C-alpha positions in Angstrom: 9.4 4.0 0.0 8.0 7.1 1.5 11.3 8.9 2.3 10.9 11.5 -0.6 7.3 12.3 0.4 8.1 13.2 4.0 9.7 16.6 3.4 6.5 17.7 1.6 4.2 16.4 4.3 5.9 16.6 7.7 5.3 20.4 8.0 1.6 19.7 7.8 1.0 16.4 9.6 2.3 14.0 12.2 3.3 10.9 10.1 3.4 7.3 11.3 5.1 4.8 9.1 5.3 1.1 9.8 6.6 -2.1 8.2 4.0 -4.8 7.6 4.7 -8.3 8.8 8.0 -9.8 7.6 9.1 -6.6 5.8 11.7 -4.2 7.0 12.1 -4.5 10.8 8.8 -6.3 11.5 8.9 -9.9 12.4 7.0 -12.8 10.8 5.7 -16.1 12.1 4.2 -18.6 9.7 0.9 -20.2 10.7 -1.2 -22.9 9.1 -4.1 -20.6 8.5 -2.1 -18.3 6.3 -1.8 -14.5 6.3 -4.9 -12.5 5.3 -5.5 -8.8 4.6 -7.7 -8.8 7.7 -4.5 -9.8 9.7 -2.5 -6.9 8.2 -5.4 -4.4 8.8 -5.8 -5.7 12.4 -2.1 -5.0 12.9 -2.7 -1.4 12.0 -5.5 -1.1 14.6 -3.3 -2.8 17.3 -0.5 -0.4 16.5 -2.8 2.6 16.9 -4.1 1.2 20.2 -0.6 0.5 21.4 0.6 4.0 20.6 -2.4 5.6 22.2 -1.5 3.8 25.4 2.2 4.8 25.6 3.6 8.0 27.0 5.9 8.2 24.0 3.0 9.2 21.8 2.7 12.9 21.8 -0.4 13.2 19.6 -3.6 11.2 20.0 -4.5 8.9 17.1 -8.3 9.3 17.0 -10.9 9.0 14.3 -11.1 12.8 14.0 -7.5 13.2 13.0 -6.4 9.9 11.6 -6.0 9.3 7.8 -4.8 6.0 6.5 -2.7 6.0 3.3 -1.8 2.7 1.7 -0.2 1.7 -1.6 -0.6 -1.6 -3.5 -1.2 -4.4 -0.9 -1.6 -1.7 1.7 -4.3 -0.2 -0.4 -6.2 -3.5 0.2 -5.5 -3.0 3.9 -7.1 0.4 3.6 -10.1 -0.9 1.9 -10.6 -3.5 4.7 -10.3 -0.8 7.3 -12.8 1.4 5.4 -15.3 -1.5 5.2 -14.9 -2.9 8.7 -13.7 0.0 10.9 -14.7 3.4 9.4 -15.2 4.7 12.9 -11.4 4.6 13.5 -10.5 7.0 10.6 -11.4 10.4 9.2 -10.3 9.7 5.6 -8.7 7.0 3.3 -6.1 7.3 0.6 -5.8 4.3 -1.7 -2.9 4.3 -4.1 -1.9 2.0 -6.9 -4.4 -0.6 -5.8 -7.6 -2.4 -6.8 -10.5 -4.1 -5.2 -9.1 -7.3 -6.8 -5.4 -7.3 -7.7 -4.4 -9.7 -10.4 -5.5 -13.3 -10.6 -5.0 -16.2 -8.2 -3.2 -18.1 -11.0 -0.7 -15.2 -11.6 0.0 -14.9 -7.8 0.5 -18.6 -7.4 3.0 -18.6 -10.3 4.9 -15.9 -8.5 4.8 -17.8 -5.2 6.2 -20.9 -6.9 9.0 -18.9 -8.6 10.1 -17.3 -5.3 10.0 -20.7 -3.5 12.2 -22.3 -6.2 14.5 -19.4 -7.0 14.3 -16.9 -4.2 13.2 -13.3 -4.4 16.2 -12.5 -6.5 14.6 -14.5 -9.3 11.8 -11.9 -9.7 13.4 -8.7 -8.4 14.7 -7.2 -11.7 11.3 -7.8 -13.4 9.5 -6.4 -10.4 11.6 -3.3 -10.4 10.7 -2.7 -14.1 7.0 -3.0 -13.2 7.4 -0.6 -10.2 9.3 2.3 -11.7 10.0 3.6 -15.2 13.3 3.3 -17.1 13.6 7.1 -16.8 13.5 6.8 -13.0 16.1 4.1 -13.0 18.4 6.1 -15.2 18.1 9.3 -13.3 18.0 7.9 -9.8 20.2 4.7 -9.9 20.8 4.8 -6.1 17.1 4.8 -5.4 16.4 2.1 -7.8 19.1 0.0 -6.2 17.6 0.6 -2.8 14.3 -0.7 -4.1 16.0 -3.8 -5.3 17.9 -4.3 -2.0 14.9 -3.8 0.1 12.9 -6.3 -2.0 15.6 -8.9 -2.0 16.1 -8.6 1.8 12.5 -9.3 2.5 11.7 -12.6 4.2 10.7 -14.9 1.4 8.1 -16.7 3.5 6.6 -13.3 4.4 6.7 -12.2 0.7 4.9 -15.3 -0.5 2.4 -15.1 2.4 1.5 -11.6 1.3 1.2 -12.8 -2.3 -1.3 -15.4 -1.1 -3.2 -12.8 0.9 -3.5 -10.6 -2.3 -4.5 -13.6 -4.4 -7.4 -14.6 -2.1 -8.7 -11.1 -1.6 -11.7 -9.7 -3.6 -13.5 -6.6 -2.4 -15.4 -5.9 -5.6 -18.7 -6.6 -3.9 -17.8 -4.8 -0.7 -16.1 -1.4 -1.5 -19.5 0.3 -2.1 -19.9 0.1 1.6 -17.0 2.4 2.3 -18.5 5.7 3.4 -15.3 7.5 4.4 -14.0 10.3 2.1 -11.5 8.6 -0.1 -8.8 9.7 -2.4 -7.8 7.2 -5.1 -4.5 7.6 -6.9 -3.6 5.6 -9.9 -0.6 5.5 -12.2 -1.3 5.7 -15.9 1.4 3.2 -16.9 0.7 0.7 -14.2 -0.2 -2.7 -15.7 -1.2 -4.5 -12.5 -3.3 -2.0 -10.6 -4.6 0.0 -13.6 -6.5 3.3 -14.0 -9.5 1.1 -14.8 -9.2 -0.5 -11.5 -9.0 2.9 -9.8 -12.0 4.1 -11.8 -14.0 1.1 -10.5 -13.1 2.0 -6.9 -14.1 5.6 -7.7 -17.5 4.5 -9.1 -18.2 2.2 -6.2 -17.1 4.3 -3.2 -19.7 7.1 -2.9 -17.5 9.9 -1.4 -14.4 9.4 -3.4 -12.2 11.3 -5.9 -9.7 9.8 -8.4 -6.5 11.4 -9.5 -3.9 10.0 -11.9 -0.1 10.4 -12.2 2.1 9.6 -15.1 4.1 6.8 -13.6 4.4 3.1 -13.0 3.3 1.3 -9.8 5.4 3.4 -7.2 3.9 6.7 -8.3 4.8 8.3 -4.9 8.4 7.7 -5.6 8.4 8.8 -9.3 6.6 12.0 -8.4 7.0 12.7 -4.7 6.0 16.4 -4.9 2.9 15.9 -7.1 1.9 12.9 -5.1 2.3 14.7 -1.8 0.3 17.7 -3.1 -2.6 15.4 -3.9 -2.5 14.2 -0.3 -2.4 17.7 1.2 -5.1 19.0 -1.1 -7.3 16.1 0.0 -6.6 15.9 3.7 -6.7 19.7 4.2 
């Protein structure tokens, strides 16, 4: 999902991308306790620590030079990191996210749909929520790749992430984020709305809010504009 942003960013920064549990090449093991945003955020910290200990890492990942950028559920991960481990980062970038995303009822409905019909039963509607019809018409290969990636996701991992989102509410905690924070919203996004982003902006003391004309995956719809927002913020 970040491929089109890399050309605009790689000349300025060292970029580390990773697949969260059960997505892409990352493994997933179910447990009775269930998956939480804290688990996903702790994975980030463990990855940083691991890379700092390996000779294959040519640049130190320290608080002075490390910026976390997360979109959607990973925006929740970023909020958790900002609340609990601000000492590990220099800045945060929270995209197409909210302190509370959706309702528990809506996420439970999605979980049941996937359990009964597979991810394919929601993939087409999800695509229409993530990118505009204009994007689908102009970039059919990229739209198909989004579908393929979604449908190849481990269903147990997908529903576990849905449950993690459903049970997360940072509305009474985000005011404690002291890191400089860039909040990016998409003006047509019906799930993580501009109003949600404005709430984050009002609560997080040292934050700025920028908006792009897009649906949920605003970084894919406007890769250059999105990347310019990042470079302007990071410096």
